[in-house]
C-alpha positions as a Markdown table, in Angstrom:
| # | Residue | x | y | z |
|---|---|---|---|---|
| 1 | Unk | 208.8 | 77.0 | 20.4 |
| 2 | Unk | 211.2 | 78.9 | 23.1 |
| 3 | Unk | 210.3 | 82.5 | 23.5 |
| 4 | Unk | 212.2 | 85.1 | 22.1 |
| 5 | Unk | 212.9 | 86.6 | 25.7 |
| 6 | Unk | 214.2 | 83.0 | 26.9 |
| 7 | Unk | 216.5 | 83.0 | 23.8 |
| 8 | Unk | 217.9 | 86.2 | 25.0 |
| 9 | Unk | 218.3 | 84.5 | 28.1 |
| 10 | Unk | 220.3 | 82.1 | 27.0 |
| 11 | Unk | 222.5 | 84.0 | 24.8 |
| 12 | Unk | 223.4 | 86.2 | 27.9 |
| 13 | Unk | 224.3 | 82.9 | 30.0 |
| 14 | Unk | 226.3 | 81.8 | 27.2 |
| 15 | Unk | 228.3 | 84.8 | 27.0 |
| 16 | Unk | 228.6 | 84.9 | 30.7 |
| 17 | Unk | 229.9 | 81.2 | 30.4 |
| 18 | Unk | 232.1 | 82.4 | 27.9 |
| 19 | Unk | 233.6 | 85.1 | 30.0 |
| 20 | Unk | 233.7 | 83.0 | 33.4 |
| 21 | Unk | 236.1 | 80.7 | 31.4 |
| 22 | Unk | 238.5 | 83.4 | 30.1 |
| 23 | Unk | 239.1 | 84.6 | 33.6 |
| 24 | Unk | 239.3 | 80.7 | 34.8 |
| 25 | Unk | 242.1 | 80.8 | 32.3 |
| 26 | Unk | 243.8 | 83.9 | 33.0 |
| 27 | Unk | 243.7 | 83.5 | 37.1 |
| 28 | Unk | 243.6 | 79.9 | 37.6 |
| 29 | Unk | 245.5 | 78.4 | 34.2 |
| 30 | Unk | 247.9 | 81.6 | 34.3 |
| 31 | Unk | 247.4 | 82.1 | 30.8 |
| 32 | Unk | 248.0 | 85.9 | 30.3 |
| 33 | Unk | 245.6 | 87.7 | 27.4 |
| 34 | Unk | 247.3 | 89.2 | 24.7 |
| 35 | Unk | 245.5 | 92.6 | 23.3 |
| 36 | Unk | 243.4 | 90.7 | 20.7 |
| 37 | Unk | 242.3 | 88.4 | 23.6 |
| 38 | Unk | 241.3 | 91.5 | 25.4 |
| 39 | Unk | 239.2 | 93.2 | 22.4 |
| 40 | Unk | 237.6 | 89.6 | 21.9 |
| 41 | Unk | 236.7 | 89.8 | 25.6 |
| 42 | Unk | 234.8 | 93.4 | 25.2 |
| 43 | Unk | 233.0 | 92.2 | 22.2 |
| 44 | Unk | 232.0 | 89.1 | 24.3 |
| 45 | Unk | 230.9 | 91.5 | 27.0 |
| 46 | Unk | 228.9 | 94.0 | 24.7 |
| 47 | Unk | 227.4 | 90.9 | 23.1 |
| 48 | Unk | 225.9 | 89.6 | 26.3 |
| 49 | Unk | 224.9 | 93.3 | 27.5 |
| 50 | Unk | 222.7 | 93.5 | 24.6 |
| 51 | Unk | 221.2 | 90.1 | 25.2 |
| 52 | Unk | 220.5 | 91.3 | 28.6 |
| 53 | Unk | 219.1 | 94.4 | 27.5 |
| 54 | Unk | 217.1 | 92.5 | 25.0 |
| 55 | Unk | 215.9 | 90.1 | 27.7 |
| 56 | Unk | 215.1 | 92.9 | 30.2 |
| 57 | Unk | 213.1 | 94.9 | 27.8 |
| 58 | Unk | 211.5 | 91.9 | 25.8 |
| 59 | Unk | 210.0 | 94.3 | 23.1 |
| 60 | Unk | 206.7 | 94.1 | 21.8 |
| 61 | Unk | 207.4 | 95.9 | 18.5 |
| 62 | Unk | 209.1 | 94.5 | 15.6 |
| 63 | Unk | 211.5 | 97.6 | 15.2 |
| 64 | Unk | 212.8 | 97.3 | 18.5 |
| 65 | Unk | 213.6 | 93.8 | 18.1 |
| 66 | Unk | 215.3 | 94.8 | 14.7 |
| 67 | Unk | 217.5 | 97.1 | 16.6 |
| 68 | Unk | 218.4 | 94.3 | 19.0 |
| 69 | Unk | 219.1 | 92.1 | 16.2 |
| 70 | Unk | 221.1 | 94.9 | 14.7 |
| 71 | Unk | 223.3 | 95.7 | 17.7 |
| 72 | Unk | 223.8 | 91.9 | 18.3 |
| 73 | Unk | 225.2 | 91.6 | 14.6 |
| 74 | Unk | 227.7 | 94.7 | 15.4 |
| 75 | Unk | 229.0 | 93.2 | 18.8 |
| 76 | Unk | 229.2 | 89.8 | 17.4 |
| 77 | Unk | 230.6 | 90.5 | 13.9 |
| 78 | Unk | 233.4 | 92.6 | 15.5 |
| 79 | Unk | 233.9 | 89.8 | 17.9 |
| 80 | Unk | 234.0 | 87.3 | 15.0 |
| 81 | Unk | 236.5 | 89.4 | 12.9 |
| 82 | Unk | 238.9 | 90.1 | 15.9 |
| 83 | Unk | 238.9 | 86.3 | 16.8 |
| 84 | Unk | 239.5 | 85.3 | 13.1 |
| 85 | Unk | 242.4 | 88.0 | 12.8 |
| 86 | Unk | 244.1 | 86.1 | 15.9 |
| 87 | Unk | 243.0 | 82.8 | 14.4 |
| 88 | Unk | 245.1 | 83.9 | 11.1 |
| 89 | Unk | 248.0 | 85.3 | 13.0 |
| 90 | Unk | 248.5 | 82.3 | 15.1 |
| 91 | Unk | 248.7 | 80.3 | 11.6 |
| 92 | Unk | 251.2 | 82.1 | 10.1 |
| 93 | Unk | 254.5 | 80.7 | 9.3 |
| 94 | Unk | 257.1 | 81.6 | 11.9 |
| 95 | Unk | 259.1 | 83.6 | 10.0 |
| 96 | Unk | 255.9 | 85.9 | 9.1 |
| 97 | Unk | 254.8 | 86.4 | 12.6 |
| 98 | Unk | 255.0 | 90.2 | 13.6 |
| 99 | Unk | 257.6 | 91.1 | 16.2 |
| 100 | Unk | 256.2 | 91.5 | 20.0 |
| 101 | Unk | 254.9 | 94.8 | 20.9 |
| 102 | Unk | 254.3 | 96.8 | 23.7 |
| 103 | Unk | 251.3 | 95.8 | 26.4 |
| 104 | Unk | 247.8 | 97.2 | 26.1 |
| 105 | Unk | 248.1 | 99.5 | 28.9 |
| 106 | Unk | 251.2 | 101.2 | 27.8 |
| 107 | Unk | 249.9 | 101.8 | 24.5 |
| 108 | Unk | 246.5 | 103.3 | 25.5 |
| 109 | Unk | 248.6 | 105.8 | 27.6 |
| 110 | Unk | 251.1 | 106.6 | 24.9 |
| 111 | Unk | 248.9 | 106.5 | 21.7 |
| 112 | Unk | 245.6 | 107.8 | 20.2 |
| 113 | Unk | 242.7 | 105.3 | 20.6 |
| 114 | Unk | 242.6 | 104.6 | 16.9 |
| 115 | Unk | 246.4 | 104.1 | 16.6 |
| 116 | Unk | 246.0 | 101.6 | 19.4 |
| 117 | Unk | 243.2 | 99.7 | 17.3 |
| 118 | Unk | 245.5 | 99.8 | 14.5 |
| 119 | Unk | 248.6 | 98.4 | 16.1 |
| 120 | Unk | 246.2 | 95.9 | 17.9 |
| 121 | Unk | 244.7 | 94.6 | 14.9 |
| 122 | Unk | 248.2 | 94.4 | 13.1 |
| 123 | Unk | 249.0 | 92.0 | 15.7 |
| 124 | Unk | 252.1 | 91.3 | 17.5 |
| 125 | Unk | 254.2 | 87.9 | 18.1 |
| 126 | Unk | 252.3 | 87.3 | 21.8 |
| 127 | Unk | 249.2 | 87.1 | 19.8 |
| 128 | Unk | 250.6 | 84.4 | 17.6 |
| 129 | Unk | 251.6 | 81.8 | 20.2 |
| 130 | Unk | 249.5 | 79.0 | 21.1 |
| 131 | Unk | 249.3 | 78.3 | 24.8 |
| 132 | Unk | 246.2 | 76.5 | 25.0 |
| 133 | Unk | 243.9 | 74.2 | 22.7 |
| 134 | Unk | 241.0 | 71.8 | 22.7 |
| 135 | Unk | 240.4 | 69.4 | 20.2 |
| 136 | Unk | 242.8 | 70.8 | 18.0 |
| 137 | Unk | 241.4 | 74.4 | 18.2 |
| 138 | Unk | 243.0 | 77.1 | 19.8 |
| 139 | Unk | 241.0 | 79.5 | 22.4 |
| 140 | Unk | 240.4 | 82.2 | 19.8 |
| 141 | Unk | 239.2 | 79.5 | 17.1 |
| 142 | Unk | 236.9 | 78.4 | 19.9 |
| 143 | Unk | 235.7 | 82.2 | 20.3 |
| 144 | Unk | 235.5 | 82.6 | 16.8 |
| 145 | Unk | 232.9 | 79.3 | 16.5 |
| 146 | Unk | 231.1 | 80.8 | 19.6 |
| 147 | Unk | 230.6 | 84.2 | 19.0 |
| 148 | Unk | 229.3 | 83.4 | 15.4 |
| 149 | Unk | 226.9 | 81.1 | 16.5 |
| 150 | Unk | 225.8 | 83.4 | 19.2 |
| 151 | Unk | 225.4 | 86.2 | 16.6 |
| 152 | Unk | 223.6 | 84.3 | 14.0 |
| 153 | Unk | 221.2 | 82.8 | 16.7 |
| 154 | Unk | 220.6 | 86.1 | 18.3 |
| 155 | Unk | 219.8 | 87.9 | 15.0 |
| 156 | Unk | 217.4 | 85.1 | 13.9 |
| 157 | Unk | 215.9 | 85.1 | 17.0 |
| 158 | Unk | 215.2 | 88.8 | 17.5 |
| 159 | Unk | 214.0 | 89.2 | 13.9 |
| 160 | Unk | 211.6 | 86.7 | 14.2 |
| 161 | Unk | 207.8 | 87.6 | 14.9 |
């Protein structure tokens, strides 16, 4: 059986791969990330950092492993929620799609953080557009699948004895 430590390394490498492709899509395919995409990236980065810490720490005590499992659940659950919301927005009928809003940079400068979170999660027209798909699934759908698998695997891995 593969050790907990190696499974945490695999989780870290998967998160690194997700972020590498996101940057490739942004800078080589010229796909600009919308605010929801940016929050998905932050969740994947947080998930990767937790996998990194669990890999480096390699806790012997079950209590610390449970803490890593909880942190993975929080980061991954947040990423899955945001990606799910993004998929939902992309599948709305055209007449139900919210109007495009200001960019994330402007919102962060002009509004308090909690208000920015509310506005981003409400979504905008730019978040509903589909610029990329693979096998009929959009990028947020793939992020939802990947983050869900990583979260379940990371939690189960860190809870095992």
